[in-house]
C-alpha positions in Angstrom: 94.0 40.1 63.7 92.7 39.6 60.1 90.4 42.7 60.4 93.4 44.9 61.5 95.4 43.7 58.5 92.4 44.4 56.2 92.0 47.9 57.6 95.7 48.7 57.3 95.7 47.4 53.7 92.7 49.5 52.9 94.3 52.6 54.3 97.5 52.0 52.4 95.5 51.5 49.2 93.5 54.7 49.8 96.7 56.7 50.3 98.3 55.2 47.2 95.2 56.1 45.1 95.3 59.6 46.6 99.0 60.1 45.8 98.6 58.8 42.2 95.6 61.1 41.6 97.5 64.1 42.9 100.5 63.3 40.7 98.3 62.9 37.6 96.6 66.3 38.3 99.9 68.1 38.8 101.4 66.4 35.7 98.5 67.5 33.5 98.8 71.1 34.8 102.5 71.2 34.2 102.0 69.8 30.6 99.4 72.5 29.9 101.8 75.2 31.2 104.6 74.0 29.1 102.4 74.1 26.0 101.5 77.7 26.8 105.1 78.7 27.2 106.1 77.0 24.0 103.3 78.8 22.1 104.5 82.2 23.5 108.1 81.4 22.7 107.2 80.5 19.1 105.6 83.9 18.7 108.7 85.8 19.6 111.5 83.5 18.3 113.4 83.9 15.1 114.1 81.2 12.5 117.4 79.5 11.9 117.7 81.3 8.6 117.2 84.7 10.3 119.8 83.7 12.9 122.3 82.8 10.3 121.7 85.9 8.3 123.0 88.2 11.1 126.4 89.4 10.1 128.8 90.5 12.8 132.2 92.1 12.5 133.4 95.2 10.8 130.2 95.7 8.8 129.0 97.8 11.8 125.8 96.0 12.6 124.6 97.4 15.9 122.3 95.5 18.2 119.5 98.0 17.5 119.8 97.6 13.8 119.6 93.8 14.0 116.7 93.8 16.4 114.8 96.3 14.2 115.4 94.2 11.0 114.3 90.9 12.7 111.3 92.5 14.3 110.0 93.7 11.0 110.5 90.3 9.5 108.6 88.8 12.4 105.7 91.2 11.8 105.6 90.3 8.1 105.6 86.6 9.0 102.7 87.1 11.3 100.8 89.0 8.6 101.3 86.1 6.1 100.1 83.6 8.7 97.0 85.6 9.4 95.9 85.6 5.8 
C-alpha cells in the first residue's frame, strides 16, 4: 500500500512540474511577443503634443492633410534619433 501511494505521489509531482514548466515557457514567449508589438507600436505612434496640435472644425483640416503632416514629423523624429 505504501509503494502505491509513493508512485501516485511521484506521478502527481511529475505532472505538476510538467505543467509549471509549460506555463513558464508560454509566459516567456508571450512576454517577448508583447515587447515586439510595443516596439512596433512605438515606431508608428504619435506623441501627445502631436495629438493635441491637431485642429478640427471649420479650419478645413482634412484627414489626408493631418496624416501627411504627422508622417513628416515622424520621419524627422526618426532622423534625429538616428544621429
